[in-house]
C-alpha positions in Angstrom: 0.0 0.2 -0.3 1.4 3.0 -0.9 2.6 6.0 1.8 -0.5 8.2 0.1 -2.9 5.8 0.6 -2.2 4.7 4.3 -1.9 8.9 4.8 -5.9 8.7 3.5 -6.6 5.9 5.3 -5.7 6.9 8.4 -7.0 10.5 8.3 -10.5 8.2 7.6 -9.9 6.5 10.9 -8.9 10.1 13.1 -12.1 11.4 11.5 -14.1 8.3 12.2 -13.5 8.7 15.7 -13.3 11.5 16.6 -17.0 11.5 15.2 -17.7 8.6 17.0 -16.2 10.3 20.7 -18.3 13.3 19.7 -21.9 11.0 19.8 -20.9 9.5 22.8 -19.7 12.6 24.7 -22.4 15.2 22.9 -25.4 13.3 21.6 -26.1 10.5 23.4 -26.4 12.6 26.5 -28.7 15.2 24.3 -31.1 11.9 23.6 -31.0 11.1 27.2 -32.3 14.9 28.0 -34.9 14.5 25.1 -35.6 10.3 26.2 -36.3 12.2 30.4 -39.5 13.1 28.4 -41.3 9.6 27.1 -44.5 8.2 28.3 -44.9 6.6 31.8 -45.6 3.5 29.5 -42.5 3.7 27.3 -39.8 4.8 30.1 -38.2 1.4 30.4 -36.5 2.0 26.7 -34.7 5.0 28.0 -32.1 3.2 30.0 -31.1 0.2 27.9 -31.2 2.5 24.7 -29.0 4.4 26.0 -26.2 1.7 27.6 -26.3 0.4 23.8 -26.2 3.4 22.1 -22.4 4.0 24.1 -21.8 0.1 24.0 -22.0 0.4 20.5 -19.9 3.7 19.8 -17.1 1.4 21.5 -17.6 -1.0 19.4 -16.9 1.2 16.6 -13.5 2.6 18.6 -12.7 -0.8 18.9 -12.4 -1.9 15.4 -11.6 1.4 13.9 -8.2 1.7 16.3 -7.7 -2.5 15.5 -7.8 -1.5 12.1 -5.6 1.1 12.2 -2.6 -0.7 14.0 -3.4 -3.6 11.0 -2.3 -0.8 8.5 0.2 0.2 10.9 1.9 -3.6 10.4 1.6 -2.9 6.4 3.6 -0.3 5.7 6.0 -2.3 7.6 5.4 -6.2 5.7 4.6 -7.8 8.7 0.3 -7.9 7.8 0.7 -11.5 6.9 2.5 -12.7 10.1 0.6 -13.5 13.3 0.9 -10.7 15.6 -2.0 -9.3 13.2 -4.3 -12.0 14.3 -4.9 -10.3 16.8 -6.6 -7.0 15.9 -8.2 -9.4 14.0 -10.2 -11.1 16.4 -11.2 -8.4 17.6 -12.1 -6.8 14.8 -14.8 -10.1 14.7 -15.7 -9.7 17.9 -16.9 -6.4 18.1 -18.5 -6.9 14.6 -19.9 -9.7 16.6 -20.7 -7.7 19.9 -22.5 -4.6 17.8 -24.7 -7.0 15.9 -25.5 -8.6 19.4 -26.3 -5.2 20.2 -28.4 -4.0 17.4 -30.7 -7.6 18.2 -30.8 -6.2 22.1 -32.2 -3.0 21.1 -34.7 -4.6 19.0 -35.8 -6.6 21.7 -36.4 -3.3 24.1 -37.8 -2.0 21.2 -40.7 -4.4 20.4 -42.4 -4.8 23.1 -46.3 -2.2 23.2 -46.1 0.7 21.1 -42.7 2.3 21.5 -41.5 1.6 17.9 -44.0 0.3 14.4 -42.6 -3.0 14.0 -41.2 -3.0 10.7 -38.8 -0.7 12.6 -37.5 -4.0 14.7 -37.0 -5.7 12.0 -35.2 -3.9 10.2 -33.2 -3.8 13.4 -32.7 -7.3 13.0 -32.0 -6.9 8.9 -29.0 -4.6 10.5 -27.3 -7.1 12.9 -27.8 -9.8 10.6 -25.7 -7.5 8.0 -23.1 -7.0 10.4 -23.0 -10.3 11.3 -22.6 -11.4 7.4 -19.7 -8.7 7.7 -18.7 -10.8 10.6 -18.4 -13.9 8.9 -16.1 -12.5 5.4 -13.2 -11.2 8.1 -13.3 -14.3 9.9 -13.5 -16.4 6.4 -11.2 -13.3 5.1 -8.8 -14.9 8.4 -9.4 -18.4 7.9 -7.5 -17.8 4.2 -5.1 -15.5 5.2 -3.7 -18.1 8.0 -3.5 -21.0 5.2 -1.5 -18.4 3.0 0.9 -18.1 6.0 1.1 -20.8 6.8 1.8 -22.7 3.0 4.3 -20.0 2.7 5.8 -20.6 5.9 9.6 -21.6 5.9 10.0 -20.9 2.8 12.8 -18.8 1.3 11.2 -15.3 -0.1 12.6 -15.3 -3.7 10.6 -18.9 -3.6 7.1 -16.8 -2.8 6.1 -16.4 -6.6 2.2 -15.9 -5.6 3.3 -13.4 -2.2 2.2 -10.1 -4.0 3.1 -8.1 -0.6 5.4 -5.4 -1.1 8.1 -3.5 2.2 
């Protein structure tokens, strides 16, 4: 990956991280203030919704930090090492956690008349989509592990299929 590409990706990661901190520090408290005026019959959704929002932002931040570390490993040419798998595992775990949080939000909002049933269905679909992305990352991780074990022990000049550039 070229220097300009890495720089552009890091700029995007910084903007996303600052945005997620802004959501946690400003938007969630504003949402909490707005949710204080809920009717008594749906006031029970206030706390779980806020907790899910904060935890969801934490999962996003974990993914962003792990991607930053993986980009650093790409620049060093060590992204296909076993050390990179730790960050990939964190990404997969954060995505699964995010999907479970979206399912939980749907479960919190489903009873009663707080939101229409179609919204709960959309939340279930979004959770499945996030799980699908986590599975894609897992498949890519497994293919990377197969690649690493295939090339292990072979001299660098015999690695004709190696496309990593240092």
